[in-house]
Every structure is written in C-alpha cells, then in structure tokens.
C-alpha positions in Angstrom: -129.4 -1.8 -77.2 -131.8 -5.4 -77.6 -129.8 -8.7 -78.2 -131.3 -9.2 -81.4 -130.0 -5.9 -83.0 -126.3 -6.8 -82.2 -125.4 -8.4 -85.2 -127.8 -6.9 -87.4 -126.2 -5.8 -91.0 -123.0 -7.7 -90.3 -122.3 -10.2 -92.8 -119.6 -12.5 -91.4 -118.7 -13.7 -95.1 -118.2 -11.7 -97.9 -119.9 -12.0 -101.1 -118.3 -12.7 -104.5 -117.2 -10.0 -106.9 -119.8 -10.7 -110.1 -117.8 -9.1 -112.9 -118.6 -8.8 -116.6 -121.9 -8.0 -115.7 -123.0 -4.4 -117.2 -121.4 -1.4 -116.5 -124.1 -1.1 -113.5 -122.0 -3.1 -111.5 -119.0 -1.4 -111.5 -117.0 -4.1 -113.2 -118.8 -4.1 -116.4 -116.5 -4.3 -120.1 -113.3 -5.3 -119.3 -114.3 -7.0 -116.1 -111.5 -5.5 -113.9 -108.5 -6.9 -116.5 -108.2 -3.5 -117.6 -107.3 -2.9 -121.3 -105.4 -4.7 -123.7 -101.9 -6.5 -122.4 -101.1 -10.2 -121.4 -103.3 -10.4 -118.3 -106.4 -8.8 -120.3 -106.1 -12.3 -122.4 -108.6 -15.4 -121.4 -106.4 -18.5 -120.7 -103.6 -16.4 -119.1 -101.3 -17.9 -116.5 -98.0 -16.9 -114.7 -95.7 -18.9 -112.7 -95.7 -18.5 -109.0 -92.2 -17.9 -109.3 -92.4 -15.3 -112.4 -91.1 -12.0 -110.4 -91.6 -9.7 -114.1 -88.3 -10.5 -115.5 -86.6 -9.7 -112.3 -83.6 -12.5 -111.9 -85.8 -14.9 -109.6 -85.3 -15.8 -106.3 -84.6 -19.3 -106.7 -81.8 -18.2 -109.0 -80.4 -15.6 -106.9 -79.7 -17.3 -104.1 -76.4 -19.9 -104.0 -76.9 -23.5 -104.0 -74.5 -26.2 -102.1 -74.7 -29.5 -101.8 -76.1 -32.6 -102.9 -79.3 -34.8 -101.9 -79.2 -38.4 -103.3 -82.8 -39.7 -103.6 -81.6 -43.0 -103.7 -79.9 -43.1 -100.2 -81.3 -45.4 -97.7 -83.5 -43.9 -94.7 -81.8 -44.8 -91.4 -83.7 -44.5 -88.2 -80.8 -43.8 -85.3 -81.5 -44.9 -81.8 -78.6 -44.3 -79.2 -77.8 -46.9 -76.3 -78.9 -44.4 -73.7 -82.6 -44.7 -74.6 -82.2 -48.4 -75.0 -80.9 -48.1 -71.3 -84.2 -46.0 -70.6 -87.1 -48.0 -72.3 -85.7 -51.7 -72.0 -85.5 -54.2 -69.0 -82.3 -56.2 -68.8 -82.6 -59.5 -70.4 -85.1 -57.9 -73.2 -84.6 -58.6 -76.8 -84.3 -55.3 -78.8 -85.8 -55.1 -82.2 -87.3 -53.4 -84.7 -91.0 -54.8 -83.8 -89.9 -53.7 -79.6 -88.6 -50.5 -80.8 -92.0 -49.5 -82.7 -93.8 -50.4 -79.4 -91.6 -48.2 -77.2 -92.0 -45.1 -79.6 -88.3 -44.8 -80.4 -88.7 -45.3 -84.0 -91.7 -43.8 -86.2 -92.2 -44.0 -89.7 -90.6 -45.6 -92.7 -87.2 -46.4 -92.7 -84.6 -48.7 -94.6 -81.9 -49.5 -92.2 -81.8 -49.3 -88.2 -78.4 -47.9 -86.7 -77.5 -47.7 -83.3 -75.5 -45.1 -81.7 -73.1 -44.9 -78.7 -74.4 -41.9 -77.0 -75.3 -42.8 -73.5 -74.7 -45.6 -70.8 -76.1 -49.5 -70.6 -75.9 -51.0 -67.9 -78.3 -53.7 -68.5 -77.6 -57.0 -70.3 -79.8 -57.0 -74.0 -80.0 -58.7 -77.4 -80.0 -56.0 -80.0 -80.9 -56.8 -83.5 -79.9 -54.2 -85.8 -78.6 -53.4 -89.8 -75.7 -51.7 -88.1 -73.8 -50.4 -85.2 -71.2 -47.9 -84.1 -68.4 -49.1 -82.8 -68.7 -47.4 -79.3 -72.4 -48.8 -79.5 -71.2 -52.3 -79.9 -68.5 -51.7 -77.4 -71.0 -50.9 -74.7 -73.8 -53.5 -75.6 -70.8 -56.6 -75.3 -69.6 -54.8 -72.2 -72.5 -54.6 -70.2 -72.8 -58.5 -71.1 -75.5 -58.0 -74.1 -75.2 -59.6 -77.7 -75.2 -57.9 -80.4 -77.2 -59.3 -84.3 -76.2 -57.8 -87.1 -79.5 -57.9 -89.6 -78.7 -58.4 -93.4 -79.6 -55.2 -95.1 -78.5 -52.7 -97.7 -74.7 -52.2 -97.3 -72.9 -48.9 -97.7 -71.2 -48.8 -101.1 -67.4 -48.7 -101.0 -66.0 -48.0 -104.2 -62.8 -50.1 -104.9 -59.8 -47.8 -104.7 -57.5 -50.1 -106.7 -57.8 -49.8 -110.3 -56.4 -52.7 -112.2 -54.0 -51.9 -115.0 -52.9 -54.3 -117.9 -55.1 -56.8 -119.4 -57.5 -58.4 -118.3 -57.0 -62.4 -117.9 -58.6 -65.0 -120.5 -58.1 -61.7 -123.3 -55.1 -62.4 -125.9 
C-alpha cells in the first residue's frame, strides 16, 4: 500500500444530481417528479407544516396561557449576588452591574430580589425592589434609590356609578 493510493477514488463531496438532461442521465423526461399531480408542476410550494390533510401538530397540541409582547423586560438580581460582587460602601447601579457581569443584554427595568444575605453597606439604585430586598439593604446600613421607569399597570377597582360631575 502506498500513501498516494489511500484516497484514490474517494469523493468527499457528492456531485449534484443533473435532472432533465435526457434519457441517458436516468433523470430525464419528468426529471424525478413523476407523472402529473400537484408536485409535478412548476411553481409548486408547500408549507413545511402541511401534513397532507392530517390535523397538523400545531393544531393537535393544547394551547395555554398568554404572552404579552408589550410587557417590559425585567432584569433580576438577588441580594446575595450583590454581597459577592461588591465591596462595602460601593454604589450599585446599572453600569456597575454590567461591569460585574450580573446583567447582560437589553432590559427595561431592573429589580432587586431578597434571596441571600447582605452584610455590606451598599447604595443600590434600581427601578423595583422586593420588600425583603429593601429590608435587607436598609438593615445592613445601605440606601435604596428607586429609579423612575415604567410603573406596573394597576387597574382601578372602583367603578363610578351615576352621572359624571359637570354634566346635566
């Protein structure tokens, strides 16, 4: 055996099938499309979800819930993460969280949650705080700064009955 004989006759890339090039090619005349029918015509296209008239999978499976496209994207950080990544007396805001790689990507609101323990005195600026997070930050001697942002929509539960003032 010689080294130059090892790959002789082996093709790494298969050549494309040349269809519609006469009877000698083996793919002449109907060019592999068969006789008549929808798929034999030029311009035929089918949805990748079409299952030949069978009830499609996306209609067979149950649908649940609702996904609000307009809801703000909330980045979440726990108090325990602040304990690990920040020194005593530091300012915690969106830029410092990004440099510490605690938040990545695009978000609308920043929320601090109360999972974990906090012993360092930090000044934390975010759009939202859970009650537990606020309590832990203030208990450690830190400050909480609520940033302005999109407020959660709370519908008015009282319905006004009767006439509106100023109308006769």
